[in-house]
N, C-alpha and C positions, 0 to 999 in steps of 0.2 A: 447197666445204666446207673449213673450216680443217683443217690437218693435225693428226692425233692427237687430234681432238676427238670424243669419243663422246657419246651422248645416251641418256636413259633409254627403255627399251622398255615398261615397265609403271609404274603409279602407285606401286608399292612401290619400284622403282628410283629413281623421281623423288624420293620422300621421303628415301631414303638418300643420294642424290647432293647434294641442295640443302637440307640441314637447317639451314644457318647462313648468315649474311651473308658470311663468309669464303669458303665454298664457292661461293656465287653469284658473288662478286667475281672469284675466280680463274678461274671458267668464262668469264666475260665477257672477261677479259683475254686468255685463250687464243683465244677466238673473234675478237676484234678485232685482236689483234697476235700471231699465231701464231709470228712470227719475232722477237718482242720489240718493245718500244716504240721506234720509230725516229725519228718526227718529231712535232712538236707539231701537233695538229689545228686549232689556231687560226692559227698563222703559218707552219708548215712547218719551223721550225728544229729541229735535232736536240736531243733531250732530254739532260740531263746529271744531273739530280738527282731522286730519288724521296723524297717527304716521307712517311715511314712513318706518322707519327702522324695524318696527314690522308688517307692513301691517295690521294695526288695526286702528279703529276709537275710539275716546273718546268723550262721551257726557258730557253736563254740570254737570251731577250728578256724574261724575267720572267713569262711567262704560266703560270698554273697550270691544270691540267686533270685531270679524273678519267676513269675508264673509261666513264662515261656522257655525257661532254661531246659535244654534237653528235649525240646519239642520241634515240630516242623516249623515253628515260627522263631526258633533260636537264632540269635544274631541279626534278626531283622530289625530295621529302623522304621519300617512302615507302621502307620497307625493300626491299632487292632481293629478299628472299624472297617478298614480296607480288607484286612484278612477275613473278617466275618462275612463281608459281602462276597469275597472270592469263594469262600467255603460254601456259602449258601447257593450261589449261582452254579458252581461246579457240581454240587450234589443234588440239587432239586430240579434243575432244568432238564426236561426229558431228553433232548439231544445233546446235553452237555454244553460246554462253551469253549471256544478256541482262545488262544492267547491274544489274537488280534481283537476279538470282540471284548474280552475281559479288559484289555488295556483301555478301550474307549469307555466302558461302563464304569470303571472305578478311577479313571484318571491317572494311570501310570504308564510308563513306557512299555513297549512290547516285550523287551527283554525281561523287565521286572514281572510282567504278567505271566510270561512263559515259566520263569523260575517258580513263581507262586503255585502255578498249576502242577508243576512237577513235584514240588514238595507236598502238595495236597494229595497227589496220587499215592504217595507213600502212606498217607493216613487212610487210604481206601483199602488197605490190606490188613485184615484183622489177624494178628499172629496166631491166635488160638482158634481160628475157624475150624469147624469140624469137617469130617469127610462126607462125601455124598454116599447115599445108600439106597437100596431098593433096586429099581431098574434104571440103568444108565446107558445112554447112547454115547459112543465115543467115535470120533473120526478125526482126520487131519486134513488140512486144506492149505493150498497156497493162497496167500493174501496179497493182493495188489494194493499196497498202501501208498503208492506214489513216492516221489522224491527218493527213489532207490538208486544206489550205486552198485555196480557189479560186485565190488569187494564187500558190500554190506549184506549180501543175501546168501542163502543156502540153495543148493541145487539137488533135485531128485527127479531123475527121469526126463528124457527128451530134451535135456539142456535147458529146462525152464528156470529162469532166474527170478525167483520170488521167495520171500520169507515163508517158512512153513509154520503153521500154528496147529496145535492139538487142542481139542475141545472135549470136555466131558459134561454131559447134560442130564440132569436128574429128570425123570419122567414119571408122573403120577396121574392116572386117569386122563391120559392124553393131553396133559398140560405140562408145561416146562416149569421145573422147580429151580434149584440152584444150578449155577454154571461155573465151570473152572476153565481157564485158558492158559496156554503156555506157548511161547515161541521156542521151537525145538530145532536142533541142528539137522536132523534127518528123520525120516519115517521108519527108521530101523527099531527093532525091539530094544536096543540099547538106550533109546531116548523115549520111546512110547511107554515102556514098562515102568520106569521110575515115575513118570507123570501119573499113570493110572494108580499105581500103588500108593502114591502120596495123597491123592485126592479121593479115591474110591475105597469104601469099606470092604474088607475081605468078605466073600460070600455073596456079594451083590451080583445081580444079573447084569452083565455087560454085553451090549449089543454092538457089533461092529460089522464092517464089510469083510471080505475075504483076504485083505492085505496081510502079507506074511509077517509083518511086525507085531501082529496080535496073536499069533499062533500059540504062544506059551501062556496065555491067560488062564486056561483051565488048570494048568500045573501050578499056578501061583495062587490058587484058592478062589477063583472067580467062576461063576456060572456063565460060561461064554456062549453066546448065541451069535452065529454067523449068518448074515443075510447075503445071498448071492445077487449080484446086479451086473448087468451087461454094460451099463454106461452110467454116467453121473446123474442123468435124469431119473433112471430107475432106482438108483441108490437114494436119491432125495425122497422118493416115494416110500421106501422101506424103512429108512431111518430119518424121518422128516424133521424131528425137533432139532437135532444137531445141525442139520442143513439150514434151518431157519436162523439159528444163531450165527452161522457163518455169513449168511446173506445180510443180516442186520449189521454185523460187525463191519463187513466190507463197505456197506453204504455209509455207515457212521464215520469211518476213517476218511472217506473221500468227501462227504458232504459237510461234515462239521469241521474237520481239520485239514481238508484239502491235501491229504497225504501226510505220512510221518516217516522219519528215518528209521531204518531197520534196527539200528543200535538202541533206539528208545522204544521200539515197538512193545516190549513187555510192559512198560509203564502204562501204555494206552490199553493194552489187554486187561491189565488190572483194573483200570477205570471202567472199562466196558462191563466187565464181570460184576464189579461193585454196583454199577448203575442198574444193571439188569436184576441183580439179586435183591435190590432194595426198591424195585419199581413200584411195589404196592404201598410203600411208605416213604416217599421222597423227603418229607419233612423230618422223619426219623433218621434218614440218611445224613442230614446236616449234623445232627447231634452225634451220630456215629463217627463222622469224619473228625469232629472236634475231640471226641473222647480218645480215639486211637491216636490222633495227632498230638495229644498230651503225653503219650508214652513212647513215641518214636521221633527220631530226628531226621530231617530230610537232607538231601545232598547240598553241599556248597557249590558255588559256581564252577570252581576248577574241577571238582569231582564229577559234576554232571557232564561237562564238556570233555572229560577224559573217560567217560563211561566205557567199560569193557577193557580198558587198558590196566596194566598193573598199577595198583594204588588208586585207581579211579572208582567211581560209584558203580555198583551193580544193582540194577533194578530187581525188586523182590522176585526170586525164582526159587521155590522150595527144592529144586533139584540139587542145590548146593553148589552150583557152578553157573557161570555166566554163559548164556548162549550168544553173547554180544562180542566175545573176544575173538 
C-alpha cells in the first residue's frame, strides 16, 4: 500500500473525498508515485517537466504521459470521477454490479459501463499474489452461467454442455480463507495439475474426491487426501467449503449478471475470487483495485471483442494459455 494514502470507509466519505477531477487526479498521483514522479513509464527516462495546463509530464526524450498512461484507464476520455465511482461500486458492493446497473448509476451507455467493468476486472488480479497453503479443498464443477452457445463450452461426460471451473479453497478452523478459480478445458490431469501447482504451495494438504484427474497429486509433492462419495450430495458434505464457493458463484453469475458468455467467464471468476478474498475489507478492496489498476493496462474494445482469437485479449489465466480459444 502506498505510503500516507488513506481511503474512504463510508459512501459519505467517498463523496467528500472524490468530489472533483482534481481530487481524483491527486489521489491517483499519490497512489502511483508516492515518492514523486521519478521515471517516464514509456521509456524509463527521468522526468524534468510538468505541463500544468495539460496535467501531463514530459521526459527528456519528449514523451508525454499522464497519471493514467499504461493503466486500466489508459486512452479513456471519461472523467476520473466516473472511473472512481465505477471502481468503488464494483469493489465494495457485496453482490457486485452489472453493466446495466452501472450505466444507470454513473450516467454512461451500457457499452461504456461494460468496458469499464472489464477493465476493472483486470485490476482485480494481483500479479504477485501468493499461493494457498495449509489445508486446501479442490474440486471442479460445471457452471451454468447462461447465454451459452454450444461452440463456447467444454464437454466432460454424459454430453453435458457447460463450462468447467476448477476451484481451490483454503480452509482454516472450518472457515474459508482465500479462493482461486479457473475456467479449464477439461477435468483431466493435464488441466487440473497446472491449476493446483500454480495456486497451491507444495506440501499442502489437498483434499479432493476420487476423480482420476487428481491421482498424481501425491507424486507432485502434495499431501493428498481422497474422500469417497457416492453422489454430489455426499461430496458436498465431505468437502463442504469448495461446494459453498461453487454454490455462491453460480448464484452470483445468474442473479447479478443474468448469465455471462463462456469466452469472458474467466474475467468474472477473477472478480468473484477478488470479491470473496476481500470480503472482510471491502473499502480496502477499492484501494487495491486502484493500486493494481495503476500497474496494468486493460483491453481495448477490439481486443475484448476478439478475446480468445489470435491477437485478441486473453483474460488473466496463469496457465499461460487461453481456455477461451
